[in-house]
C-alpha positions as CSV (number, residue, x, y, z in Angstrom):
1,X,-30.7,-2.1,1.0
2,X,-30.0,-0.5,4.4
3,X,-28.1,-3.6,5.5
4,X,-26.0,-3.4,2.3
5,X,-25.0,0.2,2.9
6,X,-23.8,-0.7,6.4
7,X,-20.7,-2.2,4.8
8,X,-17.8,0.1,4.7
9,X,-16.8,-1.1,1.2
10,X,-20.2,-0.2,-0.2
11,X,-20.2,3.2,1.4
12,X,-16.7,3.9,0.1
13,X,-17.7,2.7,-3.4
14,X,-20.7,5.0,-3.3
15,X,-18.4,7.9,-2.3
16,X,-16.1,7.1,-5.2
17,X,-19.0,7.1,-7.6
18,X,-20.3,10.4,-6.3
19,X,-16.9,12.0,-6.3
20,X,-16.3,10.9,-9.9
21,X,-19.6,12.2,-11.0
22,X,-19.0,15.6,-9.3
23,X,-15.7,15.9,-11.1
24,X,-17.4,14.9,-14.4
25,X,-19.8,17.7,-14.1
26,X,-17.0,20.1,-14.6
27,X,-14.8,17.9,-16.7
28,X,-16.9,15.3,-18.6
29,X,-13.8,13.8,-20.1
30,X,-12.8,12.5,-16.7
31,X,-15.3,9.6,-16.8
32,X,-14.3,8.4,-20.3
33,X,-13.0,4.8,-20.1
34,X,-9.5,5.8,-21.2
35,X,-9.4,8.5,-18.5
36,X,-10.6,6.2,-15.8
37,X,-8.1,3.5,-17.0
38,X,-5.3,6.1,-16.6
39,X,-6.5,6.9,-13.1
40,X,-6.4,3.3,-12.1
41,X,-3.0,2.8,-13.7
42,X,-1.7,5.9,-11.8
43,X,-3.0,4.4,-8.6
44,X,-1.7,0.9,-9.2
45,X,1.5,1.3,-7.2
46,X,-0.4,2.8,-4.3
47,X,-2.7,-0.2,-4.3
48,X,0.2,-2.6,-4.2
49,X,1.8,-0.8,-1.3
50,X,-1.5,-0.4,0.5
51,X,-2.2,-4.2,0.4
52,X,1.3,-4.9,1.9
53,X,0.7,-2.2,4.5
54,X,-2.7,-3.7,5.3
55,X,-1.1,-7.0,6.2
56,X,1.1,-5.2,8.7
57,X,-1.6,-3.0,10.2
58,X,-3.9,-6.0,10.7
59,X,-1.4,-7.3,13.2
60,X,-1.5,-4.0,15.1
61,X,1.8,-2.8,13.7
62,X,2.7,-0.2,11.0
63,X,5.4,-0.1,8.4
64,X,6.8,3.4,7.8
65,X,9.7,2.2,5.7
66,X,7.6,1.1,2.6
67,X,8.6,4.1,0.5
68,X,12.2,3.7,1.5
69,X,12.2,0.0,0.6
70,X,10.6,1.0,-2.7
71,X,13.3,3.5,-3.4
72,X,16.2,1.2,-2.5
73,X,14.9,-1.8,-4.4
74,X,14.1,0.3,-7.4
75,X,17.6,1.8,-7.3
76,X,19.2,-1.6,-7.1
77,X,17.2,-2.8,-10.1
78,X,18.1,0.4,-12.1
79,X,21.8,0.0,-11.2
80,X,21.9,-3.6,-12.3
81,X,20.2,-2.7,-15.5
82,X,22.7,0.1,-16.0
83,X,25.7,-2.1,-15.4
84,X,24.3,-5.2,-17.1
85,X,21.7,-4.2,-19.7
86,X,21.4,-7.7,-21.0
87,X,20.0,-9.1,-17.8
88,X,16.3,-10.2,-18.4
89,X,13.8,-7.7,-17.0
90,X,11.9,-10.6,-15.3
91,X,15.1,-11.4,-13.3
92,X,15.5,-7.8,-12.2
93,X,11.8,-7.8,-11.0
94,X,12.5,-11.0,-9.0
95,X,15.6,-9.4,-7.5
96,X,13.6,-6.3,-6.5
97,X,10.9,-8.5,-4.9
98,X,13.4,-10.8,-3.0
99,X,15.5,-7.9,-1.8
100,X,12.4,-6.1,-0.7
101,X,11.3,-9.2,1.2
102,X,14.7,-9.3,2.9
103,X,14.4,-5.6,4.0
104,X,10.9,-6.3,5.3
105,X,12.2,-9.4,7.1
106,X,14.8,-7.2,8.9
107,X,11.9,-5.0,10.1
108,X,10.0,-8.1,11.2
109,X,12.9,-9.6,13.0
110,X,13.6,-6.4,15.0
111,X,9.9,-6.3,16.0
112,X,9.8,-10.0,16.8
113,X,13.1,-10.9,18.4
114,X,13.9,-7.6,20.1
115,X,10.3,-6.7,20.9
116,X,10.8,-3.2,19.6
117,X,7.9,-0.9,18.8
118,X,7.1,-1.2,15.1
119,X,6.9,2.6,14.6
120,X,10.3,3.1,16.1
121,X,11.8,0.2,14.1
122,X,10.5,1.4,10.7
123,X,11.3,5.0,11.3
124,X,14.9,3.9,11.9
125,X,15.1,1.6,8.9
126,X,13.4,4.2,6.7
127,X,16.4,6.5,7.4
128,X,18.9,3.7,7.1
129,X,17.5,2.5,3.7
130,X,17.6,6.0,2.3
131,X,21.2,6.4,3.5
132,X,22.2,3.1,1.8
133,X,20.8,4.5,-1.5
134,X,23.1,7.6,-1.0
135,X,26.1,5.4,-0.2
136,X,25.5,3.2,-3.3
137,X,25.1,6.1,-5.7
138,X,27.0,9.0,-4.0
139,X,23.8,11.0,-4.6
140,X,23.9,10.5,-8.4
141,X,20.8,10.0,-10.5
142,X,20.2,7.2,-13.0
143,X,18.3,8.8,-15.9
144,X,16.2,7.4,-18.7
145,X,19.1,7.2,-21.2
146,X,21.1,5.0,-18.8
147,X,18.3,2.4,-18.7
148,X,17.6,-0.2,-21.3
149,X,14.5,0.2,-23.5
150,X,13.1,-3.2,-22.2
151,X,13.6,-2.1,-18.6
152,X,11.4,1.0,-19.2
153,X,8.9,-0.6,-21.5
154,X,7.2,-3.1,-19.1
155,X,4.8,-0.8,-17.2
156,X,3.8,0.9,-20.5
157,X,3.2,-2.3,-22.4
158,X,-0.4,-3.5,-22.8
159,X,-2.0,-6.9,-22.4
160,X,-5.5,-7.2,-23.7
161,X,-5.7,-3.5,-23.9
162,X,-4.7,-3.0,-20.2
163,X,-1.3,-1.7,-19.2
164,X,1.0,-4.2,-17.5
165,X,1.2,-1.8,-14.6
166,X,-2.5,-2.2,-14.0
167,X,-2.3,-6.0,-14.5
168,X,0.5,-6.1,-11.8
169,X,-1.9,-4.5,-9.2
170,X,-4.7,-6.8,-10.3
171,X,-2.6,-9.9,-9.8
172,X,-1.5,-8.6,-6.3
173,X,-5.1,-7.9,-5.4
174,X,-6.1,-11.5,-6.3
175,X,-3.2,-13.0,-4.4
176,X,-3.8,-10.9,-1.3
177,X,-7.5,-11.5,-1.4
178,X,-6.8,-15.3,-1.3
179,X,-4.1,-15.0,1.4
180,X,-6.0,-12.6,3.7
181,X,-9.4,-14.1,3.3
182,X,-8.9,-17.7,2.5
183,X,-5.8,-19.0,4.4
184,X,-4.8,-19.8,7.9
185,X,-2.1,-17.1,7.6
186,X,-4.7,-14.4,6.9
187,X,-6.8,-15.5,9.8
188,X,-3.7,-15.3,12.0
189,X,-3.2,-11.7,11.0
190,X,-6.7,-10.8,12.3
191,X,-6.3,-12.9,15.4
192,X,-3.0,-11.3,16.4
193,X,-4.3,-7.8,15.7
194,X,-7.6,-8.5,17.5
195,X,-6.1,-10.0,20.6
196,X,-2.5,-11.2,20.7
197,X,-2.9,-13.0,24.0
198,X,-5.9,-15.0,22.9
199,X,-4.0,-15.8,19.6
200,X,-1.2,-17.4,21.7
201,X,-3.8,-19.7,23.3
202,X,-5.0,-20.6,19.8
203,X,-1.5,-21.8,18.9
204,X,-0.5,-18.7,16.9
205,X,2.9,-17.0,17.4
206,X,2.2,-13.2,17.3
207,X,5.9,-12.4,16.7
208,X,6.3,-14.9,13.8
209,X,3.0,-13.7,12.3
210,X,4.1,-10.1,12.4
211,X,7.5,-11.1,10.9
212,X,5.6,-12.7,7.9
213,X,3.4,-9.6,7.5
214,X,6.5,-7.3,7.4
215,X,8.1,-9.7,4.9
216,X,5.1,-9.5,2.6
217,X,5.0,-5.7,2.9
218,X,8.7,-5.6,1.9
219,X,8.2,-7.9,-1.0
220,X,5.4,-5.8,-2.4
221,X,7.4,-2.7,-1.8
222,X,10.2,-4.2,-3.8
223,X,7.8,-4.9,-6.7
224,X,6.5,-1.4,-6.5
225,X,10.1,-0.1,-6.6
226,X,10.8,-1.6,-10.0
227,X,7.4,-0.5,-11.3
228,X,8.0,3.1,-10.1
229,X,11.5,3.4,-11.4
230,X,10.8,1.9,-14.8
231,X,7.6,3.9,-15.3
232,X,9.1,7.3,-14.5
233,X,12.5,6.3,-16.0
234,X,14.5,8.0,-13.2
235,X,16.1,6.8,-10.0
236,X,17.5,9.0,-7.2
237,X,17.7,9.1,-3.4
238,X,14.5,10.9,-2.7
239,X,12.2,8.7,-4.9
240,X,8.7,8.4,-3.3
241,X,9.8,10.5,-0.3
242,X,6.8,10.8,2.0
243,X,4.7,8.3,0.0
244,X,4.5,6.0,3.0
245,X,1.9,8.5,4.4
246,X,-0.3,8.1,1.4
247,X,0.0,4.3,1.8
248,X,-1.2,4.4,5.4
249,X,-3.9,6.9,4.5
250,X,-5.2,4.6,1.8
251,X,-5.5,1.8,4.4
252,X,-7.2,4.0,6.9
253,X,-9.7,5.4,4.3
254,X,-10.4,1.8,3.3
255,X,-11.5,0.9,6.8
256,X,-8.4,-0.8,8.0
257,X,-8.2,-0.2,11.7
258,X,-4.9,1.3,13.1
259,X,-5.7,-0.7,16.3
260,X,-5.4,-3.9,14.3
261,X,-7.7,-6.9,13.5
262,X,-10.1,-5.0,11.2
263,X,-9.9,-4.5,7.5
264,X,-10.4,-6.1,4.1
265,X,-8.7,-6.3,0.7
266,X,-11.6,-4.6,-1.2
267,X,-11.6,-1.8,1.5
268,X,-7.8,-1.2,1.1
269,X,-8.1,-1.1,-2.7
270,X,-11.1,1.3,-2.6
271,X,-9.2,3.5,-0.1
272,X,-6.3,3.7,-2.5
273,X,-8.6,4.4,-5.5
274,X,-10.4,7.1,-3.5
275,X,-7.1,8.8,-2.7
276,X,-5.9,8.3,-6.3
277,X,-9.0,10.0,-7.7
278,X,-8.6,12.9,-5.4
279,X,-4.9,13.3,-6.3
280,X,-5.7,13.1,-10.1
281,X,-8.8,15.3,-10.0
282,X,-7.6,18.2,-7.8
283,X,-4.8,19.4,-10.3
284,X,-7.3,19.1,-13.1
285,X,-9.7,21.6,-11.5
286,X,-6.8,23.9,-10.7
287,X,-6.7,23.4,-6.9
288,X,-3.5,24.7,-5.3
289,X,-1.0,22.1,-4.2
290,X,-1.3,23.5,-0.7
291,X,-5.0,22.9,-0.7
292,X,-4.4,19.5,-2.1
293,X,-2.4,18.6,1.0
294,X,-5.1,20.1,3.2
295,X,-7.9,18.2,1.5
296,X,-6.0,14.9,1.6
297,X,-5.3,15.5,5.4
298,X,-8.9,16.3,6.1
299,X,-10.0,13.1,4.3
300,X,-7.6,11.1,6.5
301,X,-8.8,12.7,9.7
302,X,-12.5,12.0,8.8
303,X,-11.7,8.4,7.9
304,X,-9.9,7.8,11.2
305,X,-12.8,9.4,13.1
306,X,-15.3,7.3,11.2
307,X,-13.3,4.1,11.9
308,X,-13.1,4.9,15.6
309,X,-16.8,5.6,15.8
310,X,-17.6,2.4,14.0
311,X,-15.4,0.4,16.4
312,X,-17.0,1.9,19.5
313,X,-20.4,1.0,18.1
314,X,-19.4,-2.6,17.7
315,X,-18.1,-2.6,21.2
316,X,-21.4,-1.4,22.6
317,X,-23.3,-4.0,20.7
318,X,-21.2,-6.8,22.2
319,X,-21.7,-5.4,25.7
320,X,-25.5,-5.2,25.2
321,X,-25.6,-8.8,24.0
322,X,-23.5,-9.9,27.0
323,X,-26.0,-8.1,29.4
324,X,-29.0,-9.8,27.7
325,X,-27.3,-13.2,28.0
326,X,-26.5,-12.5,31.7
């Protein structure tokens, strides 16, 4: 049992259960299946973005443009739907994903070919992408009445009693679980983040690997862009402004190391769910929005400190083993 609770995912799952039960003491309706289902649905977009961000962070990079890519791809999908309402929704989703992948690839190329710091690159492209939205729309909104019913219906439709929005995150979770944990590409993410120089000797190109990670992050941000716009039935320049911080926070809370090379898909998903439960529960118990920000920030700091401590412990164990061997 003690060995089981050493795993970060088990600890986080236990924390989620305890947090949910604490909320249920005051609001029993919170733990009803329909309510928990709504919480998961509300968190689905964050989960999708966190999994894309995780791929980038594993390679010892960070993508601060995720929310801007989401906004731009969602806006393009909304504009196409507004101008050509007969275009199949599935095609619009594919357009959003492909365009997001292109934007992610731009980030990846700048990091790879120009050897620019990822945080500088994505801070710059974040601003550029937001600016492009303004240029495309002249600052105008696209509202619900300007979108087709089919465009708005997809996230709200149900399949086997589960919203399509939730199914979208489940499909992404399965795909990323296979890619990260069961493929050579996933292993290369860990190798590059753990030790890029050693990865080169193993035949892995760190730049190319990071390029692929950014492309994946962009594609998932594009998907999230359509889901966000269609769900809330509104598109404007500042959609999801600042949401990139929640995405990074979800990864950190889930045990994905900012230093790269450490993390898991279940951890990132649980991190997003933990953050999602907090954001859904705090308004219910009448916590001030200012305190909500403070509590979320405190949780992030604690998670970073916890991660750093865990990584130091692992380092000490390796040194001890080395000394014994010597």
